[in-house]
C-alpha positions as CSV (number, residue, x, y, z in Angstrom):
1,M,0.0,0.0,0.0
2,E,2.8,2.4,0.9
3,V,4.4,2.0,-2.6
4,L,1.1,2.8,-4.2
5,W,0.3,5.7,-2.0
6,D,3.8,7.1,-2.6
7,R,3.4,6.8,-6.3
8,E,0.0,8.6,-6.1
9,D,1.5,11.4,-3.9
10,A,4.3,11.8,-6.5
11,G,1.7,12.0,-9.3
12,R,2.9,8.9,-11.0
13,G,-0.5,7.2,-11.0
14,A,-1.4,3.5,-11.0
15,A,1.3,0.8,-10.9
16,T,1.8,-2.6,-12.3
17,A,2.9,-5.6,-10.1
18,R,6.3,-5.2,-11.8
19,D,6.5,-1.6,-10.7
20,V,5.6,-2.6,-7.1
21,S,8.1,-5.4,-7.2
22,R,10.9,-3.1,-8.3
23,A,10.0,-0.5,-5.6
24,L,10.1,-3.2,-2.9
25,A,13.3,-4.8,-4.3
26,G,15.6,-2.8,-2.0
27,D,13.6,-3.4,1.1
28,R,12.6,-7.1,0.8
29,D,13.5,-10.2,-1.2
30,L,10.0,-11.0,-2.5
31,A,9.1,-13.1,-5.5
32,H,7.2,-11.3,-8.2
33,T,4.4,-13.9,-8.0
34,T,4.1,-13.1,-4.3
35,V,3.6,-9.4,-5.1
36,M,1.1,-10.2,-7.8
37,T,-0.9,-12.4,-5.3
38,V,-1.0,-9.8,-2.6
39,L,-2.1,-7.1,-5.0
40,D,-4.8,-9.4,-6.4
41,R,-6.1,-10.1,-2.9
42,L,-6.0,-6.4,-1.9
43,A,-8.0,-5.6,-5.0
44,K,-10.6,-8.3,-4.3
45,K,-11.0,-7.0,-0.7
46,G,-11.6,-3.5,-2.1
47,F,-8.4,-1.9,-0.8
48,L,-7.1,-1.4,-4.4
49,R,-8.7,-0.4,-7.7
50,R,-7.3,-2.1,-10.8
51,S,-7.7,-1.7,-14.5
52,R,-6.3,-3.7,-17.5
53,D,-3.3,-2.4,-19.3
54,G,-2.6,-4.9,-22.1
55,R,-1.8,-8.2,-20.3
56,A,-1.0,-6.5,-17.0
57,W,-3.2,-4.9,-14.3
58,R,-2.6,-1.4,-13.1
59,Y,-3.3,-0.9,-9.4
60,S,-4.1,2.2,-7.4
61,P,-5.3,2.7,-3.8
62,A,-9.1,2.8,-3.3
63,A,-8.6,5.3,-0.4
64,S,-6.0,7.7,0.8
65,R,-3.7,6.9,3.6
66,E,-5.8,9.1,5.8
67,G,-9.0,7.5,4.7
68,Y,-7.6,4.0,5.3
69,V,-6.3,4.9,8.8
70,T,-9.6,6.5,9.6
71,E,-11.4,3.3,8.7
72,L,-9.0,1.4,10.9
73,M,-9.6,3.8,13.8
74,L,-13.4,3.6,13.4
75,G,-13.2,-0.2,13.3
76,A,-11.2,-0.3,16.5
77,L,-13.6,2.1,18.1
78,N,-16.5,-0.2,17.1
79,E,-14.7,-3.1,18.9
80,T,-14.8,-1.4,22.3
81,G,-17.7,-1.8,24.6
82,D,-17.7,1.8,25.5
83,R,-17.1,4.2,22.6
84,D,-17.3,7.3,24.9
85,A,-14.6,5.9,27.3
86,A,-12.4,4.9,24.4
87,L,-12.7,8.4,22.8
88,A,-12.0,10.1,26.1
89,H,-8.9,7.9,26.7
90,F,-7.7,8.6,23.2
91,V,-8.0,12.3,23.5
92,R,-6.2,12.3,26.9
93,S,-3.3,10.4,25.2
94,V,-2.6,12.8,22.4
95,S,0.0,15.6,22.4
96,R,-0.7,19.3,22.7
97,D,-0.2,19.8,18.9
98,E,-2.5,16.9,18.2
99,M,-5.1,18.4,20.5
100,D,-4.9,21.7,18.6
101,V,-5.6,19.7,15.4
102,I,-8.6,18.0,17.0
103,R,-9.9,21.3,18.3
104,Q,-9.6,23.0,14.9
105,A,-11.3,20.0,13.1
106,L,-14.2,20.2,15.6
107,A,-14.5,24.0,15.3
108,D,-14.5,23.6,11.5
109,L,-17.2,20.9,11.7
110,I,-19.3,23.0,14.1
111,S,-19.1,26.1,12.0
112,A,-20.0,24.2,8.8
113,K,-23.1,22.9,10.5
114,E,-24.3,26.2,11.9
115,P,-26.9,27.9,9.7
116,P,-25.9,31.2,8.2
117,E,-27.3,34.3,10.0
């Protein structure tokens, strides 16, 4: 996923399995068929979009990094028996800078929902 997100961030677009294999070559010793299998499974699970390019598939992320992490966080939150307690505990554990980000996001959300005068 990181390889595909990085490509997207750099404006290089969708990647073939060969592109992903090359990008991972310095980090890991993976067989090309392993990369193809993982990309296929991620596409079937909805994490990736894919389109035909000749005989190859081109893959791109179905969601941004932020969107993916948001879904993970919401999934974890749904696993708790007490969402309020989990949220409160989370907020107490963030840094001051992160608190400022949360405050600003809440302020933006509230102002967007307020009817104009």
